N, C-alpha and C positions, 0 to 999 in steps of 0.2 A: 582725819576729821572725825569728831565725835558723832555718835548717832543721836537721833531724836525721835520722839513719838509724834504721830500726827497731831497737829494743833499746837504743839510746843514750839517755842522759838529757840534757836541755837545761836548764840552770840560768840563769834570768834574775836579774840582780842587783837588790838592794833599792833602792827609791827612796821619797822622801816622797810620801804620798798626796795627789793633787790634790783640791782641794775642788770640789764640784759648784757650778755657777753657776746652773743652772736645772733644777728638778725638776718637770716638768709631765707629766701622765698622760693617755693616751688611753683610750677606752672599748673598746679592742680585746677581742674575745672569744676571741682565739687564746691562751688560757691553758693553761699546762702543768700538768697535775694529776698527783699521785702515781699515782692510778688513778681515772679519771673516768667509767668506763663500767661497765655491769652485770657482776657476777661470775658470773652464772648461765651454766652450760654451758661455763665456761672454767677450765682448771686449769693450774698451774705453767708460766707463761711464754707460753701460747698468746695471741697478740694483746696481750701485755702492753705497757705504755708503754716498758719497756726495749727490747723487740724492735722496736717501731714508731718509736722515737725517731730523729730525723734525726741525733742525735749518736752513733749506734751503727752506723757503717758502716766499721769498721776491723778489722784482724786483730790479735789479741793475740800478741805475741812471748813467748818463754820468760822465766822469772824471771831478772832481771838486776840488777846492782848500780847504784847511783846515788848522788848526793850533793846536799847542800843548799848554797845560798848564805847567807851571814850578813853583816849589816851593821846594827849597833845604833847607829851614829853618826847625828847630825843628827836625833834623834827629835823629831818635832813632836807634835801631839795624837794623830794616827793615822799610823802608819808601816808600810809593807809591809816586813817583815823579810827574807823570802825566798820563793822560788817554785820548785817542782819540776815540770817538764813531762817526761813520758816516754810512749812508745808502748807502754803496758802495758794500759790499760783505763780506763774512766770510773770516777771515784771516787764510791762510793755510801755509804760509811760511815766514821766517825771515832770514836775514843774516846781520851781523854787521862787519864792516871793518873800522878801524881808527875812525873817527868821523862821519861815514855815517852808516845809517840803511836802509836796503832794505826790503820792505814788499810786499808780493804777496797774491792775493785773487782770489775768483771766479768771480770777475769782469774783469779779464784778465789784470788788471793794475799792474805794478810794480812801487811802489812809493819809492822815495829816500828822506831821512830825514837827516838833518845836525843840530847838536846841538838842537834837538827836534823841529826843524822848517822844514816845507816842502822846499826841495831844488830842486828837479827835479822829473821827472816821465817819464815812457815810457810804451807802450802798445803792447802786442802781438796780432796777428791776431785771434788766437783761442786758446782755452785750458786753463782751470783753472790752476793757478800757484801753483803747489804742493810743489815745492822745489827750493831753491836758494842757489848757492854756488859761492864764489868769489875767483879768482886766479889772482893775480897781477892786471892788468887793464881790465881783462875780467870778465864778469858775466855770469854764466850758469844757465838757468832756465829749470826745468822739468815740463811737463804739462800733464793734464788729457788726451789730445789727443795722447799721446805717443811720442811727439816730445821733443827734447832738443834744445833749442835756445841759441845762443851765442851773447852777447852784448859787445861792447867796449866803454870805456870812452874816449872822445876826449881829447888829450893832451893839446889842446889850450883852451878848454871850459869844465872844469871839471863837469859842470852840464849837458852836452850833452851826451846822450847815444844813440849809433847807432847799429842797427842790423848788426852783423858781419857774420852770417851764421847759419847753423843748424848742428846737429850731427845725422846721417851722412850727409856729404855734398851732394849736388845734383850731383856733379861729381862722387863721390864714389857710389852713388845709380845707376847712369847710367852704370858705369863700371861693377858693380856687377850683374846688371839685365841681362846682356848679357849671363851669364853662368848659365845654369839650376841647377848646383850643389850648387849654392848660395841660393837656395830656400829651406826652411824647412817648415814642416807642423806645423801650429799654431792652427788649429782647423780642425775638421773633414771636409774634402773636401775643405780645404783652405790652401794655402801656402803663405809665405812672405819671403822677404830677411832676412837672418840671422843677418845682421848688423842693422836692424831697430827694434824698439820696436813696438809691435802691441797692446799694452794696456797702461794704465796710467803709467807714470814715477813717482814712489813714493818717490825716494830718490836719492841724488847725494852725493858723497864724494870724497875727494882727498887722494891719497896715501901720506904717511908722507914726501916723498921726492918731492912731488908736480909735479911729471912727469906723473902720471896716474889718470884719472878720471873714477870712477865707477858709473854706473847708474843702479838702481834697478827698477823693474817693476812688475805690476800686471800680466804680461804675464809669470811670473815664472822664468824669466831669469835675469842675471846680465851681462851688456855689459861692456867691458874694452876698454877705449879710451886712446890713446897716445896724450898728449897735444901738443907736438911739431909739429905734422902735422894733428891732429884731426882724425887720423885713428882708426877704430874699430879693435882691435887686437884679440878680443876673445868674444864669447858669451857663458856664463856658464848656463847650465840648472840646476839651483841651488836647486829648491824646487818643491814640489808637489802642491803648491798653491801659491797665490800672495806673492811676496817678498815685505815686508813693510819697511825694513830698511837695510842699509849697512854702515859699518864703517871700518876704517883702523887702524891697530895697528902697533907695532914695528916689525922690521925684516921681512918686506914683508908680514905680515899677514893681512887677510881681513875677516870680520865677517858679516854674513847675518842672518836676522830674518824674519820669514814668518808666514802667516796665517795658515800654516800646523802645527804650534806649535813647530817648531824646531829653534835652533840657531846653525849655522854651521861655522866652522873655515876653511879657505882656505889659502894655502901657495903659494905665487907667485914665479915662477921659470923662469929664463931667458932661452929662446930658440932662439939663433941667435939674430935677431933684434926684435923678438916678445916676448910674454910672454905666460906662461901656468899656470893656477891655478889648484892646486891639492887639493882635499878634505883632510884636515888634521884630523878633528875630528867633531863629533856632540856633542856640549856642552849641549844641552837641547832638550828633546823630551817630549811634554806634550799635554794635551787636548786643552788648551787655546791658542789663537793666540798670536804670538810675535808681538808687535805693535811698538816697538822702541828699538834702541841700542845706546850705547855711550861708548867711550873709554876715560879714564882719560888722562890728558895732558902728563903724563909720559909714557903712553902706557902700564902700568903695570896691569890695571884692565879693564875688559870688563863688561858692565852692560846691562841687557836685561829686558825691561819692557813688561808686558803681559796684555791681556784684562781682567784678573782677579784682576788687581790692584797691583800685586806683582812685585818687581824688584829683579832678580837674579844677582849674580856677580861671575866672575871667575878671578883667579889670574895668571898672566904670569909666575911668579917665580915658580909656582907649575904646569907648563905645562898646564895652563888654567883649573886646577881642580876647581870644584865648591867651592866657598868661603862662600856662605850663601844667605839669602834672606832679603829683606827690605820691611816692610809692613807699608805703610803710606797712601794708597789711598783706596777709596771705589769702584772705577770703573777703567777702563782701563788706563794704563800709555801710553799716546799718543806721548810723546816727552821727551827727556832728553838732558841736556847740562852740561858740567863740567868746572870748573875753579879752579886752585889751588887744595886744598883738599876738595872742595865743589862739590856736585852734586845737580842739580835742576831737579826735575821730574814734568812734567805737566800732568794733568789727565782729563778724561771725567767727573770727579766729580767736576770740575771747580776750583780746587786748585793746588797750586804749593808747593811741599815739598822741603825744604832746608836741605840737608844732609851733615854732615861733617865726613870725613874719618880719623881715627887715627889707623894705623895698620890694623888689620882685623875687627875693629869695626866701624860701621856707626851709627851716632846719628842723629835723626831728630831734627834739631835745631828749626825750626819754620815751619808754614804753611801759605803761602801767599794766602789770599782770596780777592775777589773783582770782578772776572769775573762772568758773568751771563750765560756762555756757556762753553762747553768743551775747555780746553787749548790745542791747536793744535800744537804750535811751540814755541820754546824758542831760545834766543841768549844771550850771556853774554860777557861783556867787563870789564877789570880792570878799575876802576876809578882812573886814574893816579894822579889827583889833591889831593884827600884825602889820597891816599896811600903814596904819597910823604911826607905827614905830619905824617906818622906813623900809620894812621888809615886805615888799609886795607879794602877797600870796592869795591864791584862790581856793575856795572849797568846791570840789568837783564831786557830783553825785553820779553814780553809774548803776543802771538797772539792767539785769540780765535774765536770760531764760534759765539760769541756774537757780532762780527764785530768790536771789539776794539783791540787796542794794548796798553798794560799798561807797564809803565817803573818804575822799582823798584831800590832802593838803598839798597843793602844787605851787612851787615858787615861780614867780613871773620873771625872775632875774637869773635863772639857773644857766649853767653851761651844758652843752650836749654831753650825754652819757657815753657816746661813742663817736668815732669819726664819721662824719656825714659826707656823702658823695653826691656831686651835682648831677642832676638828671632832668633834661627837658625843661630847663628854666627854673627848677627848684632844687634845693638840697633835699635828699631823700635818705632814709635809713638804710637802704640797700639798693643794689642794682637788680634789674629784672627785665627780661625781654618784654617789649611793648605788646599788649594785646591788640587785636584788631579793633579799630575804632572808625 
């Protein structure tokens, strides 16, 4: 790989994805977790995985321009379209909407890409960008410093993004601070307003009806926000350790995964103009941290990735009974995203597994390799141009702690790259002794 000067961008040209020849797994316990240790007595970045990560020993240069490489020729089942490598920061978050891609890093920059070319960018005052979500013309970003920032796209200048506020708003903070009952204990001898997160915001997600925003935090809570007026409706003391992921399902269901090793299901109920979330079930309780969650596009299956490299899943039609496990990674599953009947799982082992669901069976079709660090975030969009010609393909974006974003073209109709072996109700890319759960 070529060298680069700080601030410069290095673009590697696309090439056809090599197929794996042998996917064998060890029982190494050197798993990378989103946050695998107790949250007690630790706030906003103290001893966090980001600070302790061996991938975090570089200096971030100023905001600088860059470019993408493009090569759509010679497309096979899976093709690496392009890759951007720059000395700006580890990539922690991605969000795709239409023809735009938003990327967030520990440089505090949010970059906007259009047609794989730099389109725009904006910068927060503080806080690593851990999560990005888009709702209409608003962009919500969750940060290491515990803040949720709101940005708006200018209707007259689509490339212009302006800060629209924070959650909670300064007005709501002032109103709440007047009443002592609004303060809760967050640490021994320390209190804070219940409407504010007091540690890193790890995940954001929208309810299926797009009216509610959920924010998960290492402070062990989930906040519930009404988008129409940006009010915090509820704070859920959800887990005994950091909440790493939150996703929304059908019929008002919400699911949370934590470093305490549990996946919990919550049911949203209306109470006047507000909401109340009731614990419906604990889907998983295990030794290993739950590091990522995903719900398929139909809301019928919930997936949970863990620091042991295993993905569990649960089926709505069976009242979210356990459906099986999927074993395709050596290390922790840090992110997942689904499209159609495909699931993509990114891991600390630097790979992305492509899974296809057919009924109760999941088959690992292929493993995307090319990153030099843990794959921290994924986003996917349907490739409308090729799909219109009858060749269903998806554009997959992967962000990594190697400071790169890679863009892949993945076929939705491909055959497996290797023989798959059934395991615990799913087809898996390899066999591996079950970890304690």
